[in-house]
C-alpha positions in Angstrom: -10.1 -13.4 10.8 -10.1 -9.7 10.4 -12.3 -8.5 7.5 -9.4 -7.0 5.5 -7.3 -10.1 5.7 -10.2 -12.4 5.0 -10.9 -10.4 1.9 -7.2 -10.8 0.9 -7.4 -14.5 1.5 -10.5 -14.8 -0.7 -9.1 -12.7 -3.5 -5.8 -14.6 -3.7 -7.6 -18.0 -3.4 -9.9 -17.0 -6.3 -7.1 -15.7 -8.4 -5.2 -19.0 -8.4 -8.1 -21.4 -8.2 -7.8 -24.3 -10.7 -4.4 -23.2 -12.0 -2.0 -25.8 -13.3 1.7 -25.8 -12.4 2.4 -24.8 -16.0 0.1 -21.8 -15.7 1.9 -20.8 -12.5 5.2 -20.7 -14.5 4.0 -18.6 -17.5 5.0 -15.0 -17.6 5.0 -12.0 -19.9 8.3 -10.7 -21.2 10.2 -9.0 -18.4 7.4 -9.7 -15.8 7.0 -12.1 -12.9 5.1 -15.4 -13.3 2.2 -16.2 -11.0 4.6 -18.4 -9.0 7.0 -15.5 -8.6 4.2 -13.1 -7.6 3.0 -15.6 -5.0 6.6 -16.2 -3.8 7.0 -12.4 -3.4 3.7 -12.1 -1.5 4.5 -15.1 0.7 7.9 -13.5 1.6 6.1 -10.3 2.6 3.8 -12.3 4.9 6.7 -14.3 6.4 8.6 -11.1 7.0 5.6 -9.4 8.6 5.1 -12.4 10.9 8.7 -12.5 11.9 8.8 -8.8 12.6 5.6 -9.0 14.7 6.9 -12.0 16.6 10.0 -10.0 17.4 7.8 -7.3 18.9 5.8 -9.8 20.9 8.9 -11.5 22.3 10.5 -8.2 23.3 7.1 -6.9 24.6 7.5 -3.6 22.7 6.9 -2.2 19.2 9.9 -1.9 17.0 8.5 1.0 15.0 10.6 4.2 14.7 9.1 7.4 16.1 9.2 9.3 12.8 5.7 9.1 11.3 6.1 12.4 9.4 8.7 11.6 6.8 6.6 8.9 4.9 3.1 10.1 5.7 2.2 10.7 2.1 3.1 7.3 1.0 1.3 5.9 4.0 -1.8 8.0 3.2 -1.9 6.8 -0.4 -1.7 3.1 0.5 -3.1 2.7 4.0 -5.9 5.3 3.8 -6.8 5.7 0.1 -6.1 2.1 -0.8 -4.0 2.8 -3.9 -0.8 0.8 -4.7 1.4 2.7 -7.1 2.5 0.5 -10.0 6.1 0.3 -11.2 7.7 0.2 -7.7 10.7 -2.1 -7.4 10.5 -4.8 -4.7 12.9 -4.6 -1.8 15.6 -7.3 -2.3 14.5 -9.3 0.8 11.1 -10.0 -0.7 12.1 -10.6 -4.3 11.0 -14.1 -5.6 13.5 -16.8 -4.6 12.3 -19.7 -6.8 10.3 -21.4 -4.1 8.7 -24.5 -5.5 5.1 -23.9 -6.7 3.7 -26.7 -4.5 5.3 -25.2 -1.4 3.9 -21.7 -2.2 0.4 -23.0 -2.9 0.4 -24.8 0.4 1.8 -21.9 2.4 0.5 -18.7 1.1 -3.1 -18.8 2.4 -2.0 -20.3 5.7 0.5 -17.5 6.2 -2.3 -14.9 5.8 -4.0 -16.7 8.7 -0.8 -16.7 10.7 -0.2 -13.0 9.9 -3.8 -12.2 11.1 -3.1 -14.0 14.4 0.1 -12.0 14.9 -1.5 -8.7 14.1 -4.4 -9.5 16.5 -1.9 -10.3 19.3 0.0 -7.0 18.7 -3.2 -5.0 18.6 -4.4 -6.6 21.9 -1.1 -5.9 23.6 -0.2 -2.4 22.2 -3.6 -1.0 20.9 -4.8 0.1 17.5 -3.2 3.5 17.4 0.4 2.6 18.3 2.8 2.1 15.3 4.1 -1.4 15.9 6.7 -1.9 13.2 8.3 -0.2 10.2 7.5 -0.9 6.6 10.5 -0.3 4.3 8.6 2.1 2.1 5.7 3.3 4.3 7.5 3.8 7.6 6.0 3.0 11.0 2.5 1.4 10.7 -0.2 0.6 13.2 -1.9 -2.8 13.2 -4.9 -1.6 11.1 -2.4 0.1 8.6 -0.5 -3.2 8.3 -3.8 -5.0 7.4 -4.7 -2.4 4.9 -1.2 -2.4 3.3 -1.4 -6.2 2.9 -4.9 -6.0 1.4 -4.0 -3.3 -1.1 -0.6 -4.9 -2.0 -2.3 -8.3 -2.4 -5.1 -6.8 -4.6 -2.4 -5.2 -6.8 -0.7 -8.5 -7.4 -4.0 -10.4 -7.8 -4.8 -8.1 -10.7 -1.5 -9.1 -12.2 -2.3 -12.8 -11.8 -5.7 -12.3 -13.4 -4.1 -10.4 -16.4 -1.6 -13.3 -16.8 -4.5 -15.8 -16.9 -6.3 -13.8 -19.5 -3.1 -13.4 -21.6 -2.9 -17.2 -22.1 
């Protein structure tokens, strides 16, 4: 597994280790529970896998050509490793109430599946070719997709750890 996605896998596994179903359901007022955070993350992984499989089937990247318009957002996240707080989640990756047991069994497995899809894309199209568009960051290369998911996952792992401390 790629180093960045292996780190993401380790961080999320550690954040939820030994949590009870009750702990997964707890949340602070107006904030997502751990289950909802994981549901959101899992939906981003599934969306990425689906998007990448579409590229592999069509044998071409689906990324738009415009890398200029969102370059600052991409720089902050994919290069500097900072995920701005307070961003609203796109509707397609908002938590859907997926059962906790399903999320717990899928999320780490989907990181592995995502790593495999990114490896295939990178082997086919190279490291420097934008392969698919992110809704906020625009067209990303395979390494930028890895970095995005690591930074995004760390952001949410910190939220999970804060929830655990608040109990």
